[in-house]
N, C-alpha and C positions, 0 to 999 in steps of 0.2 A: 504494500500500500504506500502511495506517495505521501510524504509528509509536507505540510504547508510551512513555509518559512515566514515567521511573523517578525523576525528581527528587523526587517526594513519598514515596519509599519508603526514607528513610535508616534508620528504625527496623527495617524488615524486613532490610536489609542487615547492620545491626549484630547483630541476633538470629541471622542465618544464620552470621556469622563466629564469634559466641560459641558456638553449638552445635557448629560445626566444630572450634573450639579445645577444647571440653570433651571431645568424643568421641575426639580424636586419641590413639592408643595410644602407649606408651613406645617401641615399636620404630620409630615414625615421628617421634620427637622430641617427642611429647606427654607428658602427665603422668597419663594414665588407664591403669590396669592392669586387665586382664580375666583372672580366675582361675576355672577350672572345678574345683570342689571334689571331693575323693574321700576315702574313709575315713569314720570315725564320730566323730572327735574333737570336732566342733562340733554334734552333734545335741543337742536336736531342732530348733535354729534352722536349721541347714544340713543338707541331705541330699546324698548323693553325686549328682553331676551338676548341682548348682545352679551358677549363674553369679554371681560376686561382682565388682562394679565398685568399684574403690578409687582414691582420689586423695590426694596429699600434703596434710597439714593443717599449720596454723601451730603447733599444739601438740597433744599427745596426753594423754588423761586415763584414769583408771581406769574401766573399763567399755567403752572403745572396742575394736572389733574391727579389728585391724591386720594388715598383711602384712610379713614380714621374711625375709631370706635366712638359712637355717640352715647354718652351716659343718659341723656334725656330721652332718646328714642330707643335705647337698648338694642342697637344694631349697628352694623358697619355702614358708613356713609361715604360715597364717592362724589366729591365736588371739586371745583376749581379754586385755586388760591387767587384771591383778588387783592390781598394786602398783607404785609408782614411788618410788624412793629413790636419792639421789646421782646423778641424771642417767641412771639405768638403769631399764628396765621389766621387771617380772616378768609372764610370760604363762602362760596355761593354756587348754587346750581345754575348752569347756563340758561335754563328756561325759567328760573325763579326771579322775582322782582325784589326779594328780601335776602338778607345775609343770614348765614347760619348762626344760631345763638351761641354756639360753642366756638372757642378759639384755641385749638390744640397747639401744644408745643411740638418742636421737631421730633422729640423722642416718643411722642404719642401718635405720630403718623406711621401707618403700617407700610405704605409703599407708594410709589409713583407709577403712573400709567406707562407701560412699555408697549403694549399691543392691544388692539381692539379687533375682535373676530365677530363680524356681523352675524347675529342670530346664533352665535356659538354657544350661548347659555342654553338655548333650546336643544341644540345637539348634545351638549353635555348632560342635560337632564334626561334625554332619551337614552343615551348610552349608559347612564347609571340607573335606569329604571330596572325593576326586578326581572322583566322578561329578557332584556338585553344582557344583564349580568348573569342570568340563568343560562342564556345561550353561550356566554363566554365560559362559564363553568362546565357546561356540557362538552364544549370543544376541548377543554383541558382534560376532562375525565376520559373523553374518547382517545385523546393522544396518549394519556397514561395507560389506559387499558390496552391499547394497541401495543405499547412497549412491553407490558406485562405478558401479553399473549406471545410476542416474539421470544421473550426470555423463557417462557414456559416451553415453547417448542424446542428451543435449543437444549434445554435441560432434559427434555423427554428423549430427544435423539441421542444424547450422551449416556442416558441411563435407561436402556430398554428393559431392564429386569424389574422396573417398578410396575406395580399393577395399575390398571386404569383407574381404579377407585382412588388410589393414593395420589395419582396425577391430578385428578379432578379436584380432590380435596385441597391439594397445594395451590392449584389455580384459583379456587374460590377464596382461599385465605389471602392470597396476594391481591385479588380484585377487591376484597372488602377493605384491605388496608389502603389501597390506592384511591378509592372513591371517598371524597369528603362527605360526611354525613350532616354537616351544618349548611343550610341554604346560604348562598352568597350574600343575599340582602340582610341576613342576620349576623354577618361578620362584624368585627369592630370597625369603627369609623376610619382609622388610619388605613386599614386594608381596603375598605370601600373606596377611599380617596385615591389610593394607589391604582386601583382597578379603573377608576374614572379617568385618571391622567393617562394610563396606558391606552385606554380606548381612544382618548382624544388625540394623543400623539400618533397612534396607528392610523386613524382616519385622516388626519392632516398629512401624514407621510404618504399614505396611499393616494390621496387626492393630488398632492404635488407630484408624485411619481407618474400618475396618469397624464397630467398636463405636460410633464417634462419629456416623457418617452413616446408620446403619440405625435410628435412633430419633429421637424428637422432642427439641427443645431443652429443653422443660419438661414436667412431668407433674403430675398432681393428687395431692395428699398431704393427709392429715388432720392438722391442727395439734394439738400436745399441749396439755394444759390449762395448762402453765406451762413456761418455758424451763429451770427448775432453777437459775438464777443466784441467788447469795446473797451478801449483804454483812453482815459482823459488825463492829460498832463497839465501841470501848472508849476511855476517857480516863483520864489520870493526871497528877499533878503532885507534885513534891517540895516538902515543907513543913518549916519549922523546928519543932523540938520545942515543943509548947505544949499548953494545955488543950483546944484546939479538936479535936485529933486524937490518937489513942492512939499512932500511929507517926509516921514521917517521910515517908509517901507517902499521898496521897489518890487513890482510884481510883473508877471507875464502879461502881455507880450513885449513890454518895454525893454530896451537894452540895459545891461548892467555895466556901469563904468567902473573899471578896475582901480582907478585912483581912490574910489570911495568904498568899494566892496572887495573882500578877499574870498568869501565863501558864499555859496548859493544853495538853498534848500529846494530840491525838486520833489514835488508831490505827484503821485500817480494813483488813479482809481480804476480798478478792473471790474467789469461786469460780464459774467458769462459762466460757463460750467466750472465747477471746482476742480482743483488739481494742485500742481506744484509750481511755485514762481521763483525765478532766479533773476537778480538784477545785476547787469554789467554795464560798463561804459566802454564803448569801442572808439579808440582814438585813431585818427588818420590825418595825413598831410598830403598836399598835392604831389609831393615827390614819390608817393607810393608806400610810405611807411605806415604800418598799422600795429596796434597793440590793444590788448583787452585788459581792463581793470575791473576786478570783482568788487562790487559795492554792497551786495547783500547775499548771504548764503541761501541755498534752496530752502524753501519753507512750504509746507503743505497747508491747504485750507479747504474747508468743507462747505462754506457758504458761497452764494452766487455773487458776492461782493467782497473785494479785497482792496484795501488801501494801504499805502506805505509812503515813506519819505526817506530820501537819501540826500546826503550833503556832498557837494562838489567843491573841493579845494582847488581854486583856479590856479594859484601859484604852483601847487604840486603837479597838476596836470601839465602846465606849460613847461615845468622843469623836466618832466619825463620826455616830452617831445624835443626839447633843446638838447638833452643828453644824447638822444638818438641821432640828431642832426650833426652833432660833433663827431660821432663815430662814422656816419655815412658820408660826411662832407657835403650834404645837401640841405642847407638851412631853409626854413620856411617860416613865414610870419603868421600863418593861419593854421589853426588846429581845429579839425571837425570832431565834435563830441556827439556820438550817437548813443544816447542813454536808452538801453533796451531791457525792459522787464519781460523775460521769456516765460510764458505760461504754457505748461505741458498738461493736457487733460487726457482723459481716456480715449478720446476720439481725434484730437488734433493738437498741433503746436501753433501757438500765437506769439509772434515776435514783433510787437509794435516798437517803434523807435522814435524818440524825440531828438531831432537833429539841432545842435547848437554850434555856433562858430565862435571860437576863442581867438582873439588877437591881443597884442600887448596893451590895447586901450580899452577893449570892451568884450562882453559876452552878449551875442545877439541871436535872435531867432530868425533865420533866413527864410523859413517857410511861411511866416506870418501866423496870425491867430488860428487859421484853419488847420495848421499842422499840430495843434495841441490836442486834437481828437483823432484817434485812429480806430477804424473798424476792420474786423477780420473779414477778408474777402477771398481767403485761400481755399475755401471748401469747393467740392466738386460742382460743376455747372448744373443748373436746374435741369431735371429730366434725365440725367445720366444715372443708370442703375448701378448699384453696388451691393455686395453681400455684407450683411450686418448680422450680429448675433441676435437670435430670437430671444425675446424676454417674456416672462410670465408674470402676471399681476396687473396692477393699476398704474397710472402715471406716477402716483405718489409713493407706491411701494411695489417694486418689481425686482425680479432676479433673472439673470441669464439662464437659458435652458441648461447649459453645461454645468453651471453651479447648482442648479436645482437637482440634477442627477445625484450629486454627492449628498446634498442636504436631505433629499427624500430617502436615500439609502441609509443615512445615519439615523433619521427619525424612525424608520422601520426597524433598524437594529436595536435602537433604544426601546421601542415598543416590545420587541421580542424579549429583551432582557427583563424589562419591567413586568411583562406577563409571566415570565418564569418565577420572578421574585414573588409576585402576587399569589401564584399558585402554591409556592412553597409555604408562604405565610398562612394561607388558608388551610393547608394541610396540618399546620401546627396548632390551629385553634381547636380547643376541646369542644366536642359536640355539645350543644345545649340540650338540657332536659326538656321534656314536653312542657312542664310547668314554666320554665324560663322562657321557652319559645312563645307560649301564650301571653305571658306578661310583657314581653318585648313587642310583639306584633299588635296586641290589643290593649295597650296601656290605657288609652282614652276610654275604653268601653267598660273597664273594671271598676268596681266599688268594693272596698274592704268592709267587712261586717263581722259581728259577733254571732256565733251559732246559738240557736234555740230550738226547742222541740217544734215539730210540725203541728200547726193548729188542727183541731178536730174538724173533720169533714174535708180536708184538702188531700188531694191525691198526689203522689210523687211518681214522676215518670223519669227514668234514667235514659238519657240519649247516648248514642254510641260514639259520637264525636263532638268535639268542642265547636266545630263549624256549624253543626245543627243548632247549638245554643245561640250562636251569634245571629243566625237567621231569625230565631224566635225573638231575640232582643230587638232586632230591627222591626219585626212585625208589630210587637207590642210597644215600641218606642220606649224601651227600658234599658237600664244598665244591667250588667252581669254582676251579681253579688257573689263574693268569694271569701273564703276563709280557710285556714289550715288548723287541723285538730286531730290528735291521735295518729299522726303520720299520714293523714289523708288531706289532699287539696280538693276542696269542693267548690263548684261553680253552679249558680242557680239563676233561673229566670222564672217569675211567677205571673200567672194570670189569676182570674177570680177563684178558680177551683182547683188548679193544678200547679204543682211545683215541678219545673223541668230542671233536671240535675245532671251534672257531669262530674265524675270523680277520677282523680288520679291517685293510685295507691289502694291498699286494702286495709280496712279498719282493724286496728289491733283489738278492739272491743266491739262486738256486734251491737252493744247497747247504744253506740254512737250513730248507728245507721239512721234513725228517724230524726235527723236534725236538719233544719233549714237556717238560712241567714236572716238576721235582723239588722237593719241599717245601723251603722256605728254612729 
C-alpha cells in the first residue's frame, strides 16, 4: 500500500487549525458567537432570520455593529455604536429612533460583527431541528454499523471454527455498543452546538464547492477603456516675508525661487484600486544623464484613497547632478525632476509622474496646472476581450474561483473532523433514563404534586405510554401531575370520573398503588 507523505503539507495543517480555531463557538471554548436575528431594529441591513457571526475585537469604534448582554431585556442585543464617551458606548438600532438605555463598557461587549449570512439563522434552525439532527445521527450510526459489519466479516474469515451463534452474538454486542441510545436532540447543549456548527460549515462548504467547481477558472471579459485610477499632485513651501511673494506660502503652480526657498513639500493623492505604492524621483539632464532617488519605501494600503507627502531638497538634488557632470565632463544648467508615485495593484501598474524643472534660480512647473492631475489610460482599449479570473459572490464580497476551490475543500475537511468529534462526544454521553427523558422533553407540561388516596367513585386507568398521557392532557387542557414515592415515578391526568396514570418502576409496597396526585 502506498503511503501518503504529509511532511510537505505544514501550511495546509496550519490553515486547517486556524479555520478550526476561528469557527469554534463560545459554548465550546471558542470566541465566535452565532446570532440569529429577529425583530426590525436593524433593518434594512439585517432582516429577521439573518445569521450574524461576531468575534471579540481589540477595540470598538463608532459605526461598529456589536453584541452585548442587556440586563433590562435579559437577552443579547445586537446594535450599532453611535457614540463613545468615558469608556462607555452608546448604541442604537439602525431602524430605531431612540438610543439604547444601557451603555456597556468595552469588557461587556461580546463581539463585533464579522459576517452576515442572509437568512442563515433560518438555515441554522432547520439544520439543528430534531429531524435534521436525527438524520445526521442516522448517517453516523449507519457509517459505524457498516464499519462494524466489515470488522465482523474479517474476524469471521480468520476464525472459521467459531459457531454461527457465537458470531451473531458478537455482532449484536458490537452493534449495541456502536449505536447511541440517547436521541441527539436530548444531548447536552455544547454537543448540540457543535453539531449545528458542523452542519453549517458543511452546507457552506458544499455550496461554495458547487459554485467553484461547476464553472471555469477564467472567463472572457471586455476590458474598459481606462482603469479610472487618478493621481492629483500639489506642492508648497513656507517662505519668509519678502518682495518675491505676497504671502508666506508659495504653492503650485507658481515657480519656487531658490534664493528664498531650499526645500519643497510635494503632496500626492491617489484614487483607485488598493495595492502597493513606491515613490521615487527620477533625475535627468539634456546630456542624457539619469539617476533615480528613492523618496518613500513601498507601502501597502487597502482603501481606495491614499495620500502622502515627500520633501525635495533642491540643493541636494542639484549637487547630485553637478557631481555627475564633473565626472562626465558634460555640464548642464537644467535638471528635470520626474516625481513618480508607482502604484502596483492586482490588475495593473500606474506610474503617474509630476515633471518639474530645476535651474540655479528656480523650480518651475513646465506642464502648467493641467499637469498636476494624471489619469490612468494604460488599460486595454474598449471592446478588446481578455481572460480574467472568474469570481464568486457579490460586488462587495467575492472570491476567485481558484481560491474558492481550496476554501471549500478546507471547510468540508473541517466539517468532517467536527462531525467525527460530535459523534465521539455523543457516544460518551450516558443514556438518559425514561424519567429524565420525560422531564427534559416535557418540562413545561409537568406539575409537581403530593400523593393522596384516590377519591371514592373515581376510576384509575393505566396507559401504556407517556405519549398517551400527553394527548389526554392536551384534550382536557390540563397539566400532567407527577410525583415520586416508594421508588415509583407516577404521572397522572384527571377528568371528572377517571384518573389516567402512567408509572415508571414497580411499587415496593402494593398499598401505595391506589394513590393519585394532589396539587402542591
